[in-house]
N, C-alpha and C positions, 0 to 999 in steps of 0.2 A: 104200659108195665111192657111189653115185650122189645119195643122201640129204643125204650129208656135203658131196660138191657145190652143192645145190643149197640145202640152208643156210650156206655161204659164198659161195654167189651174193649171198645174199638180204640178209646181214650190208654186204654192200657197197653194196650197193644204199642202206640203212640210215643208212649210216654217211655218204655220200659229199657229203649236204648240210651239214654240220657240217665236212666236210673242207674245202671249197667256201667256208665263211663264215669256218674259221681261215684259211685263205690269203689273204682279202681283206680280213679285219681287221689283218693281218701287213703289208700293201702299203699305201704312203702315195702317194695323189696330189697332186697341188699343187693343187687344191679342197681336198681335204680339211685338207691343210697352211695356207690361205688360211683357211677358218673356225675352224680350231682356233687360228691364230693372233690373228684375230679374240675369242675367247674369253677368253685367255686370256696371249698376253702383255702383260709387265710395261706397256708404253708405252702401250700400248692404254688401258689400266686409269688410269694415270697420265691421259693427255686426258679422258678419259671424268671424273674426278672435279673437273678444270680445267674442264669445260662445265658439272658441275652447280653449282662455287661461283658460279660466274656468273651461269647460271638462279636462282641464291637472291638475289643480288644484285638484280634486277629484284624483288622480292617486299617484299626488306627499303631500296630505293627508293617502291617503292607504300607500304609502310606510313604514310609522313611524308603520305600526304592524311589520313589518318585519324583520329580524337582520339589520345592519347595517353592513356590513364588508368591511374591506377596507385592500390593500395592500401597503409593501412601501419598497423600495428597497436604496441604496444607497450605492456609494464607497468613501470612509474618506484617504487623505493624510495627515498627521501629524509626529511632530518629536516623534522620540523613546528613547524610554525610558524603559534602564535596571538599575536590582536590583543583587546587589554584594553580595554572601550570602555562609554560610560557615557549616561542617557538617562534624561530627566524620566516619573515616573510619573502619570498621568492622574489616579490620584485621591488625594484629601489623604490625611496621613496624621496620627494622634495626635488626633483630633481637631478638624483644619485645615479651618476653614470655604474655601468655596468663593473667597470674595473675600480670602482672608488671603495675603499674600505668601507667595515658595516658599525652602521653606530647602533645606541641605543633604540631610535625612532625606527629601527628594521625588528624589533621583538613585537613581539603580539600577545599581550597574553588571554585566557581563558579558561573554567571551570567545567572540572567533571566530576558527576555524582559515582562515587563508590557504592556507599549504600541507599537506595530508594526509600521512603517513606513506606512502601509500602507495598509487596509484591506478596503473588498463587506462583504456590511451585510443588512440584509431583516427582515422585518416586517409582520406577519398577526395579526389583529384588527379583532375586533368582539363587536358588543352594540347589547342588545337587550333590549329594554324596558320592562317590568313586569305590571307595576302599580300606577297607578295616581286617581285614581276613574274615570277611564271612560277619562280622555281625549283628547287621542289619538283617542276613536273611535267617543267623541263627535266634533274634530276637521275634521273627515271624514263628517260626518251628515253634518258640517258646509256646507265643500265644493259643497256637493251630492246638496243639498237646491241653493247654488248659480245657479250652473251648472244649474237645470232644470229651475230658474228663467232668466236665462240670455238664453236661451232656447224660453222661453216664451217674452222674450225681440225683441228677432231678430225676431221671426215670426213677433209681432206687427211693430215692424221695420220696414219691408219688406210690412207689408198693407197700411203706410205712408205713404210710399215710391212710392208704387203704387197710393193711392189717389192724391200724388204730379203730378207726372204721367197723368193719369187723368185732374187734373186742366189744365195743361198745354197742353195738349192735347185740350179739350174742348176751351181752348183760342184760337190755333190755327183756330179751324172749327168759330168762333167766329169771327176771325181776316178777314177769306178769305170771313165769310159772309158781315161783313162790307166793303168787298171789291166790291159785287156784288151790295149792296145797294147804295156807291157811284158810280158805272159806270151805274147801273140807272137815280143816280140822271144826273149825266151829261148829259145823253140824253136829261132825261126832260128840264133839265135846256138847251142846245143847244137848240131844238126843241121851246122852250119858245122867245128863242133869234132870229130862223126862224120868228117865229110871228112875233114878236113884229117889227123887221124891213121891212115884206113886210104887214102889218097894217100902218107902219110910212108911208111908201110908197107912197100908196093912202089915205095920212091923217084922219086914223082911230083910230093911234094913235101918242102918245108926244115922244120926244125925253129921256125923264124922262121913260118910259117904256121899251127903249132900254137900257137905262144906268144900268134899276134895272136888266134888263136878262143877261147883262153882269158880273153885281155882284154875280148872283148865278152859272152862268158858271165859272166864276173864284172863286169861294165858293165848287163847287162841284171836282173843278181840285186838291183843295188845300186836302179836303175830301179823294180824293181818295191817292191821295201821303200819305198823315196820315194812312191812311187801309194799304197802300201795307207795308210799314215802322213797323206798331202794329206785318201784319202778319209773316214778317220775323225777327223782333226781335222773337216772340212766337215760331217760330219753332227754334233758337238757344235756347230759355228758355224748350224747349221739348229735345233737343239733349241732352244738359245738364241733366235730369233727365233721360232718356233712356238710358247713358251713351254711343254715339256714337259722332263722330267727328262732323257730317256732314248730315240736314236730307233739307238740299234747294233743291235738285233734286227730292225728294220724293212726292208721291203725299197722301193725308192724309185723311186716308177713313171713309167717316161717320156712325159710329155706329148705328146699331139699336137701335129705339124710348126704352125708357124705361117707364115704368108704377108703381105708388105707387101701391102693393099689400092692397087689405082689414084686417088691420091689427090693433088693439088698439093699443094705448101709452104701456100700461101693459105689452101685451105681444110680445111688442118688447123692454120692456125692461129686461124683466125675456131671451129672447132670449141673449140681449146682457150679464145678467149677467150668464149665458152660455159655452157663445163664445169666450169672453172679453179677450185675452190673458196677458193681462197688467191685470187684476183680478185677475189671477192665479199667475202672479209673482208676487204681490203685498204680497200672502199669503204665496208665499216660502217663502218669502223675514222676513213673522213674524217669521215663524218656525227655518229662521238659525239665524235668533236674538236670540229665545228661547236655541235652541242651543249653541249660545255663553255664554249664563248664565251660562250652566253647564259647558264649557270650563271655565271661567274665574274662578267659585269654586273648581274644582278642584287642584290650584294651593293653596289651603289653605290645601290641604293632602300630604306625605308623595311621594317624586319618588320614584321604587324603581324597578333597575337595572340588567341588569347579562352583565358581559362585561370580555371578553378569550384577551388572549396578547400572542405570540408567536414568539419572536429572533431570528436568524440565523444571521451567518460569517465565513466565514472560516479561521480567525484566533482565536483562543482562546484568551477567554478574562484574565484578572487579574485573576482568577479562575480555570483558565486550562478547563471552556465549551465553547464548541464552538456553544450550543443553548440553549435558557430557554424559560420557556413556566410559565403564570399564570391565575387563572383563580379568580374573585371576583363577591363580592351580592353587589351592593352599594345602599344604603338609604340614602337619601339627602331629606334637606327641610331646605326650609328659613325661619332663627330666626326674620329679620325684614328685611326689603325693603321701609324703608321709606314712610309707606301709599300706596307705587301702588298698593297693591292685593285689597284693601276696594275699590280706584279709579276707578279700572277695573271693581270688582263688577258693582258700582253707573254706570258706562258709559254702562255696557252690558245691566240693565237692562232698563237704558235712552233711548237705544236703540230699548228693546223691547217697552217700549210703545210709541214714535216714528213712526216704524212699524205697531203697529197694530191705531195709529191715522191715518197715509195713509190710511192702507186700506180704513178703515169707510170713509176716504173723497175720494178717488177712485170712491165707489160705489154712493157717491151722483155725482162726476163728470159724472159717466155710464147715469144717468137719467137727467142728465141735458143738456147730449149731446144726447143720444137719444131725445130728446122730444123737445129740440130743432133746431136740423134736419128735424125731420116729421112735427113740425111744417111748418119750410121753405121751406118744398114740397107742403105742404098742399095748405098754400099759395102763392107759386111762382103757383103753377096749374090752381089757383084761379084768379091771374093776367097775366097768358097769357090767359088765356079766357076774359077777357078784351081785352085786348092789341089784339088779335085776331078781335075783334069788332071796334075796334077803327079802326085800316088800314083798315077794309073792308069801314070804312063809311070816312078816309081822304080818299081813294083812288076815292069812288065818289065824296067828295066832290070838290077833284081835277080836276077832270075830269069835275062836271059841271062849275068848276069858271072858268077855259081853253076857254068853249063852251062859256061862257057867256061875257069872255075877249075879244073872238076871233067876236061877233058881238054890243060889246060894251055896254053893260051894268055890267063889273065890271072893276076894276081899276086894276092896275100892285101890288098895295100894297095887293089887297087881292088876285090877283094867288102869290105873294108871299109869303103871310100866308099859302096859300093853300100846297103848293108845301114847304115849311119849315116844317107844319104838318107833311106831309104824309114821310117827310123822318127822326123825329125825332120818331113818332109812327113807321116803318117800322126797325127802330133801337133798339128803347126797347124792341120788339118783340125779337126779334133773342137775344139780350144781356140775356132777362126771359127766352128763350126756353134754351139757355145751361148751365146759372144755375140752371135752375128746372133737366135739365138732370145729371149735378157734385150734385147736392145734393142728389139726389140718392144714389148715388155713397156714399158723406159724409153718411147716413143713412143705408148705409149697412158698411161702417167702423165702422157707431156707435153702432153698434150690432154685429163686429168681424165677419160678413161675408160676408166682399169683395175678390172677388179673392180667394178663399176657396178650388178651383177646382186645381188650379193653384201653388199653397204655400204648 
């Protein structure tokens, strides 16, 4: 027996780390949800691809600064064309003297091929942009500013997605708390029903009190089912934001409580101006629009380019040469475009004004975001304190009414009112608490400080 107990104890010790690991693996924390969302959320992946595309645009714009070299090869079959020709033989014929006049006998006929029946050819071409008032450089600067704006946009998009994850996470916690409240409500309702039945048997209560208690039990069961359904739906919504297929079997861990730091609205606004990536994005958009003006203005100046070409073939052409080459300096200027250049310039100026107005508007929106989130946090904190007092009073009132009902000093209506008030205040306190925690995340997002450690 002793050996058996020792063996069992040793086995439990060996299996305890695996049990602990399985328990940890089945628990989802908020930080783990954040990291999983950054890796698996489809919106994050879409935003990352958009950023990559604009980075590639920088390489595309830079390529215009370098020579554009192309090679081409071809094989041609065509109708063969020959040309007959005649020429004078340099030597006399038929005993003709050197001083004798020439006759038709001195003419010799021959044929030459103009177009061969088939041939292979190749060509090498080079184009190099030289000058157009910095148009290529302006295009490259535009692409760089757009890529930088996309980088800040991608960062801000991820912060917004993490805020959605936090919102869904707290919805799950709230739904779970609502289940606990509904379960307590059901226990109290059944206790009241048993109490009413006992009092009815001894003549201290009426049938109406029993019926009221049965209604409360039914209401509690209904609320419990609704709470369970909200919990399942909240988990599905969290799965979507996190980017995983199913979280129904995962236990959602309660995150540590957050508290508002002692900072003024103005200091939070200054922090937001320094950290909000969408503000930096708008600034880069403005610079890109200003570069667009220079880019369009270059169309009013001539374009200078160098061009070279080398052609070769395995059969000589009509001129008898198998390869040719040429080099040229090309100057081009559009004399008439139907007003296109002027319209594009006006559009570029309009885009600058639009970007500048958007930047100013965003600064005001950031101020409103910070102030509203800050005020919501402060208000919600006060609401929680009031609701805590309300719950405490509602519990004391409910216990007192139950005791008075049992003594025959309170009616079933009084007990129902106390029962309903307690359930409502507990539910409101749970909603206020999780909304307060979420508002703190909103404030972090408004100041641009949300999840900086993992982004």
